[in-house]
C-alpha positions as CSV (number, residue, x, y, z in Angstrom):
1,M,10.6,-240.6,-36.6
2,K,9.7,-241.5,-40.2
3,V,9.0,-238.5,-42.5
4,A,7.9,-238.1,-46.1
5,L,8.7,-235.0,-48.0
6,V,6.3,-234.8,-51.0
7,A,7.8,-232.4,-53.6
8,S,6.3,-231.2,-56.9
9,S,9.8,-231.4,-58.3
10,F,13.3,-232.1,-57.1
11,L,17.0,-231.8,-58.0
12,P,18.6,-231.8,-60.5
13,Q,15.7,-229.4,-61.4
14,P,16.9,-226.1,-60.0
15,G,14.9,-223.9,-57.8
16,R,14.3,-222.6,-54.3
17,L,11.7,-225.4,-53.5
18,E,14.1,-228.1,-54.6
19,R,17.0,-226.6,-52.7
20,R,14.9,-226.4,-49.6
21,V,13.6,-230.0,-49.8
22,D,17.3,-231.3,-50.4
23,Q,18.7,-229.4,-47.4
24,V,15.9,-230.1,-45.0
25,A,15.9,-233.9,-46.0
26,R,19.7,-234.2,-45.4
27,G,19.6,-232.2,-42.3
28,L,16.8,-234.3,-40.8
29,A,18.7,-237.4,-41.8
30,R,21.7,-236.2,-39.7
31,R,19.5,-235.9,-36.8
32,G,18.4,-239.5,-37.0
33,V,15.2,-239.0,-38.9
34,E,14.0,-241.7,-41.5
35,V,13.4,-239.5,-44.5
36,E,11.9,-240.3,-48.0
37,I,11.5,-237.8,-50.7
38,L,8.5,-238.6,-53.0
39,T,8.6,-236.5,-56.1
40,Q,7.5,-236.3,-59.6
41,G,8.5,-235.0,-63.1
42,C,8.7,-235.7,-66.9
43,G,11.5,-238.2,-66.6
44,R,11.3,-241.9,-65.7
45,A,10.5,-243.5,-62.5
46,G,13.5,-244.0,-60.3
47,F,14.8,-244.9,-56.8
48,Q,18.0,-243.7,-55.2
49,Q,19.6,-243.3,-51.7
50,R,21.7,-240.3,-51.3
51,Q,23.3,-239.2,-47.9
52,G,20.9,-241.2,-45.9
53,V,17.7,-240.2,-47.8
54,I,15.6,-242.3,-50.1
55,V,14.3,-240.5,-53.1
56,R,11.6,-242.0,-55.2
57,R,10.6,-240.5,-58.5
58,F,7.4,-240.9,-60.3
59,P,6.7,-239.8,-64.0
60,T,3.8,-237.4,-64.6
61,A,3.6,-238.6,-68.3
62,V,2.1,-241.9,-69.2
63,G,2.2,-242.5,-73.0
64,P,0.7,-239.4,-74.6
65,L,-1.1,-238.4,-71.3
66,R,0.1,-235.7,-68.9
67,F,-1.1,-235.6,-65.3
68,A,-0.9,-232.8,-62.6
69,V,-0.1,-235.6,-60.1
70,A,1.8,-238.7,-61.1
71,P,-0.6,-241.7,-61.0
72,K,2.1,-243.9,-59.4
73,L,2.9,-241.2,-56.8
74,R,-0.9,-240.9,-56.0
75,E,-1.0,-244.7,-55.6
76,R,2.2,-244.7,-53.5
77,L,0.7,-242.1,-51.1
78,R,-2.4,-244.1,-50.8
79,L,-0.7,-247.2,-49.8
80,T,2.0,-245.8,-47.6
81,S,0.9,-242.5,-46.1
82,E,-0.1,-244.1,-42.8
83,T,3.4,-245.4,-42.2
84,F,4.9,-241.9,-41.9
85,D,4.8,-239.9,-38.7
86,V,4.7,-236.8,-40.8
87,V,4.0,-236.1,-44.4
88,D,5.2,-232.7,-45.5
89,V,4.0,-231.5,-48.9
90,H,6.3,-228.9,-50.7
91,T,4.6,-227.8,-53.8
92,R,3.9,-224.9,-56.3
93,H,0.7,-226.7,-57.5
94,V,-2.5,-227.1,-55.7
95,P,-3.5,-230.6,-57.2
96,L,-0.5,-232.4,-55.4
97,A,-1.5,-230.7,-52.0
98,V,-5.1,-232.0,-52.6
99,A,-3.7,-235.5,-53.4
100,V,-1.8,-235.6,-50.2
101,A,-4.8,-234.2,-48.2
102,R,-7.0,-237.0,-49.4
103,T,-4.7,-239.7,-48.0
104,R,-4.9,-241.3,-44.5
105,A,-1.7,-239.7,-43.4
106,R,-1.4,-239.1,-39.7
107,R,-0.2,-235.6,-39.8
108,I,0.1,-233.4,-42.8
109,V,2.2,-230.4,-43.0
110,F,1.7,-227.9,-46.0
111,T,4.7,-225.9,-47.1
112,P,3.8,-223.7,-50.1
113,G,6.5,-223.5,-52.7
114,A,5.1,-220.5,-54.3
115,P,3.7,-217.2,-53.0
116,L,0.8,-218.0,-50.9
117,D,-1.7,-215.8,-52.9
118,V,-1.3,-218.4,-55.8
119,F,-3.0,-220.9,-53.6
120,L,-5.4,-218.5,-52.1
121,G,-6.7,-216.9,-55.3
122,W,-9.1,-218.1,-58.0
123,P,-9.6,-220.7,-59.1
124,Y,-8.0,-222.6,-56.2
125,T,-9.7,-221.0,-53.2
126,R,-12.0,-223.9,-52.3
127,A,-9.4,-226.5,-52.9
128,T,-6.8,-224.7,-50.8
129,R,-9.2,-224.3,-48.0
130,A,-9.9,-228.0,-48.0
131,V,-6.2,-228.7,-47.9
132,M,-5.6,-226.4,-44.9
133,S,-8.6,-227.8,-43.0
134,S,-6.8,-231.2,-43.0
135,T,-3.2,-230.1,-42.3
136,A,-1.7,-230.1,-38.8
137,Q,0.7,-227.1,-39.7
138,I,1.0,-224.6,-42.6
139,V,4.6,-223.2,-43.0
140,C,4.8,-219.7,-44.4
141,R,8.1,-218.3,-45.6
142,S,7.5,-214.7,-44.4
143,E,5.4,-212.6,-42.0
144,I,3.7,-211.2,-45.1
145,E,2.6,-214.5,-46.2
146,R,1.4,-215.5,-42.7
147,D,-0.6,-212.2,-42.4
148,L,-2.3,-213.0,-45.7
149,L,-3.1,-216.5,-44.5
150,C,-4.6,-215.3,-41.2
151,E,-6.6,-212.7,-43.1
152,T,-8.0,-215.1,-45.8
153,V,-8.4,-218.3,-43.7
154,P,-8.6,-217.1,-40.1
155,E,-9.2,-220.6,-38.7
156,A,-5.7,-221.7,-40.0
157,A,-3.9,-219.0,-38.0
158,S,-3.4,-221.1,-35.0
159,R,-1.8,-223.8,-37.2
160,S,0.6,-221.6,-39.0
161,R,4.2,-220.6,-38.3
162,I,7.1,-218.9,-40.2
163,V,10.2,-220.8,-41.3
164,P,11.9,-218.5,-43.9
165,D,14.1,-219.6,-46.8
166,A,17.8,-219.7,-46.1
167,V,20.6,-217.9,-47.9
168,D,23.8,-219.8,-48.4
169,V,26.1,-216.7,-47.9
170,A,29.2,-218.9,-47.9
171,A,28.5,-220.4,-51.3
172,M,27.7,-217.0,-52.6
173,D,30.9,-215.7,-51.4
174,A,33.0,-218.4,-52.9
175,A,31.3,-218.0,-56.3
176,T,33.6,-216.6,-59.0
177,P,32.0,-213.8,-61.1
178,F,31.8,-214.3,-64.9
179,V,34.1,-212.3,-67.0
180,T,31.7,-210.1,-69.1
181,A,31.7,-206.7,-70.9
182,G,29.5,-203.8,-69.8
183,T,27.2,-203.5,-66.8
184,V,25.3,-206.7,-66.2
185,V,21.5,-206.3,-65.1
186,L,20.3,-209.6,-63.7
187,A,16.7,-210.9,-63.7
188,V,15.8,-214.2,-62.0
189,D,12.3,-215.4,-62.6
190,R,10.0,-218.1,-63.9
191,L,9.1,-217.0,-67.5
192,D,5.3,-217.2,-67.4
193,R,2.6,-214.7,-68.1
194,L,3.1,-213.1,-64.6
195,T,6.7,-212.5,-65.1
196,G,8.2,-209.0,-64.8
197,V,11.0,-209.6,-67.2
198,R,9.1,-208.0,-70.1
199,R,9.4,-204.6,-68.4
200,A,13.1,-205.2,-67.7
201,I,13.7,-206.0,-71.6
202,A,11.8,-202.8,-72.6
203,S,13.9,-200.7,-70.1
204,M,17.1,-201.5,-72.0
205,L,16.0,-199.3,-74.8
206,S,16.3,-196.2,-72.4
207,L,19.6,-197.3,-71.0
208,D,23.2,-196.7,-72.2
209,P,24.3,-199.5,-74.6
210,E,26.8,-200.6,-72.0
211,F,24.0,-202.2,-70.0
212,R,23.0,-205.7,-70.8
213,L,20.2,-207.8,-69.3
214,V,20.9,-211.5,-68.2
215,V,17.7,-213.5,-67.7
216,V,18.0,-216.6,-65.5
217,G,14.9,-218.9,-65.5
218,D,12.7,-220.8,-67.9
219,G,9.1,-221.2,-68.7
220,P,6.3,-221.1,-71.3
221,A,6.9,-217.4,-72.0
222,R,10.4,-217.5,-73.0
223,D,9.9,-217.7,-76.8
224,R,7.6,-214.6,-76.6
225,L,10.1,-212.7,-74.5
226,E,13.0,-213.6,-76.9
227,A,10.8,-212.4,-79.8
228,Y,9.9,-209.2,-77.9
229,A,13.6,-208.4,-77.5
230,A,14.2,-209.1,-81.1
231,D,11.2,-206.9,-82.1
232,L,12.8,-204.0,-80.1
233,R,16.1,-204.6,-81.8
234,I,18.0,-205.2,-78.6
235,A,18.4,-208.9,-78.8
236,S,22.2,-208.6,-78.6
237,R,21.9,-206.9,-75.2
238,V,19.5,-209.6,-73.7
239,Q,20.9,-213.0,-72.8
240,F,18.6,-215.8,-71.8
241,V,20.5,-218.6,-70.0
242,G,17.6,-220.8,-69.0
243,A,17.3,-222.5,-65.7
244,V,20.7,-223.0,-63.9
245,S,22.1,-224.8,-61.0
246,D,22.7,-222.9,-57.8
247,A,26.3,-222.6,-58.4
248,V,25.8,-220.9,-61.8
249,L,23.2,-218.6,-60.3
250,Y,25.6,-217.5,-57.6
251,R,28.1,-216.7,-60.2
252,W,25.7,-214.5,-62.0
253,L,24.6,-212.8,-58.7
254,R,28.4,-212.1,-58.1
255,T,28.6,-210.7,-61.7
256,A,25.6,-208.4,-61.6
257,R,25.8,-204.7,-60.9
258,V,22.0,-204.6,-60.7
259,V,19.4,-207.2,-59.9
260,V,15.9,-206.6,-61.0
261,T,12.8,-208.3,-59.5
262,L,9.6,-206.8,-61.1
263,A,6.6,-208.9,-60.4
264,A,3.5,-206.9,-60.6
265,E,1.5,-209.1,-58.2
266,R,3.6,-212.1,-56.7
267,G,7.1,-211.4,-55.9
268,S,9.6,-213.2,-53.7
269,G,11.7,-211.7,-51.0
270,S,14.3,-214.3,-51.4
271,Q,15.4,-212.6,-54.7
272,V,15.9,-209.4,-52.8
273,T,17.8,-211.1,-49.9
274,E,20.1,-213.1,-52.2
275,A,21.1,-210.1,-54.3
276,R,21.8,-208.0,-51.1
277,A,23.8,-210.8,-49.7
278,V,26.4,-210.4,-52.4
279,G,26.2,-206.6,-52.3
280,A,24.4,-205.9,-55.6
281,S,22.0,-203.1,-55.9
282,V,18.4,-204.1,-56.3
283,V,15.4,-202.6,-58.3
284,A,12.2,-204.0,-57.0
285,S,8.5,-203.6,-57.7
286,D,6.9,-201.9,-54.7
287,L,5.3,-205.1,-53.1
288,P,5.0,-205.7,-49.3
289,I,7.0,-208.9,-49.7
290,H,10.0,-206.8,-51.2
291,R,9.7,-204.1,-48.6
292,E,10.0,-206.7,-45.8
293,A,13.2,-208.2,-47.3
294,A,14.7,-204.7,-47.8
295,E,14.2,-203.8,-44.1
296,R,16.6,-206.5,-43.0
297,P,20.1,-205.4,-42.3
298,G,22.3,-206.1,-45.2
299,G,24.5,-204.8,-48.1
300,G,23.0,-203.9,-51.5
301,H,21.0,-200.7,-51.9
302,V,17.2,-201.2,-52.9
303,I,15.3,-198.9,-55.1
304,F,11.5,-199.4,-55.5
305,V,9.5,-198.8,-58.7
306,P,5.6,-198.9,-59.1
307,A,4.5,-202.4,-59.3
308,K,2.8,-201.6,-62.8
309,G,5.1,-198.7,-63.6
310,S,6.4,-198.0,-67.0
311,P,9.7,-199.3,-68.5
312,L,11.0,-195.7,-68.2
313,D,10.6,-195.9,-64.4
314,V,12.5,-199.2,-64.4
315,A,15.3,-197.7,-66.6
316,D,15.6,-194.7,-64.4
317,A,16.0,-196.9,-61.3
318,I,18.5,-199.2,-62.9
319,D,20.7,-196.3,-63.9
320,E,20.4,-194.9,-60.3
321,A,21.1,-198.4,-58.7
322,A,24.2,-198.8,-61.0
323,R,25.7,-195.6,-59.8
324,V,25.4,-196.5,-56.0
325,S,28.9,-197.2,-54.8
326,V,29.1,-200.6,-53.4
327,L,32.1,-201.3,-51.0
328,P,34.0,-204.5,-51.7
329,S,33.6,-205.4,-48.0
330,T,29.8,-205.5,-48.4
331,R,30.0,-208.4,-50.9
332,G,29.5,-211.6,-48.9
333,L,28.2,-209.5,-45.9
334,S,26.6,-211.8,-43.4
335,L,22.9,-210.8,-43.1
336,A,20.4,-211.4,-40.5
337,V,18.8,-214.2,-42.2
338,P,18.9,-217.9,-41.4
339,S,21.4,-220.3,-42.7
340,W,20.2,-223.7,-43.6
341,E,21.0,-225.3,-40.1
342,P,18.5,-223.2,-38.2
343,V,15.9,-223.7,-40.9
344,I,16.4,-227.5,-40.5
345,D,16.4,-227.2,-36.8
346,A,13.1,-225.3,-36.8
347,T,11.6,-227.8,-39.2
348,W,12.8,-230.8,-36.9
349,R,11.3,-229.0,-33.9
350,L,8.0,-228.7,-35.7
351,Y,7.8,-232.4,-36.4
352,T,8.8,-233.4,-32.7
353,E,6.0,-231.1,-31.4
354,L,3.5,-232.7,-33.8
355,T,4.6,-236.3,-33.0
356,G,6.0,-236.1,-29.6
357,V,9.0,-238.2,-30.9
358,G,12.4,-236.9,-29.4
359,L,13.5,-234.3,-27.1
360,L,13.8,-230.7,-28.1
361,P,17.4,-229.5,-28.1
362,A,18.7,-226.4,-26.5
363,P,17.8,-223.2,-28.4
364,D,20.3,-222.7,-31.3
365,P,22.0,-219.2,-30.9
366,V,21.8,-218.7,-34.6
367,V,18.0,-219.2,-34.5
368,S,17.9,-216.6,-31.6
369,D,19.7,-214.1,-33.9
370,V,17.5,-214.8,-36.8
371,A,14.5,-214.2,-34.7
372,G,15.5,-210.5,-34.4
373,F,14.1,-209.4,-37.7
374,A,10.8,-211.2,-37.9
375,A,10.4,-214.3,-35.8
376,H,10.0,-212.6,-32.4
377,R,6.7,-211.2,-33.6
378,V,5.3,-214.7,-34.7
379,N,4.3,-217.4,-32.4
380,G,5.8,-220.8,-33.3
381,W,9.2,-219.7,-34.8
382,R,11.0,-220.1,-31.6
383,T,9.8,-223.2,-29.7
């Protein structure tokens, strides 16, 4: 079997999408699949082979021009898409999905790398529908996302399944906390106009000076958020560390007493799950995706605040969360979430179903365990 994973970005750029593409690619290669990663970015064109996987990089910048889809990547897809048994596009951006949908690929799988409502909302509704009409399968990361898909695009329901993000509990457990003073409140988010970090910054005004906010992530709103903290005269209590590697992120997760995820519209259940996996308390905006993650068996306590509530609401919740006793034994607690192996196995089974190449292995016992919290309610997760 020959598979192309088309990614809107890839390592060393940090992020869940990049981590998933890397893990899936290497896992498929171990199963004998011929895998190519086709990705783009601001750097130079490049070619490398790592752990049995070919990685081709294409620049989105050509002289002074910037493109949503790298021209050379678009050309590569046009010339080679028919040579792959499956083309699986992992993207946060609709234009790349549209570019793949316009090729002559035999079978296209669409794996959104951002909350699904980003793709289904204005101004991308028509383009997303066109993409979904040409795909063989749509991979959702949660039951909430699949329900949204079925409600918005009913004709795509029969071609969707859930393969959630994984949590590397072992790597988190092995991470060494940073040595810091005070009580660390951690926010992990892309810093754009939809970020909830602004409310987290404002909440510091109402908390004891021992609390300090560490912001992991980067984006166009970073300068404005740093200026906002300075205007509130709490810049010394707010630390922006930028985009970091998984290893550094896990160290901050092990350091934090409280993790906040305060998106008003588009949250990620992965942030709640990762925080609870290390036993940290969580303050989350009251969104269905956060509720779903909080319902899974696990460690850290979760406190919900209104999705558009005031910084005072957030401050009260952080103060309460910091007072919740977390037993040392709960740090590193194994949760009922998939590790990477069952995620890779589920992806491999999806491809074999689509292509008819290879025989299905015996059910993985870990996959059966994972199915307990959500997959047993969704056709297609267990094959």
